[in-house]
Residue, then its C-alpha position, 0 to 999 in steps of 0.5 A: x702115943x699115950x695121952x699123958x705123953x702128948x700132954x707132957x710134950x705140949x706142956x714142954x713145947x709151951x714153955x719152950x715157946x714162952x722162953x723163945x718168943x717172950x723171953x720168959x725164964x723158967x727154971x728146971x724145977x718149975x718145968x718139972x712141977x708144971x709138967x707133973x701137974x699137967x700129967x695129974x690133970x690129964x683126965x680132968x682136962x679131957x673131960x672138960x674138952x668133951 
């Protein structure tokens, strides 16, 4: 699995949990925007974690 795929899955799951546990309503458009932004930031996030 690519790191980008993993990051995408983590972001999707995070939004699912916010919806399930905290009853947040997240539009499909916002979900797309958030996951796209995370994918573009994966390299920077990885560098911060080292």
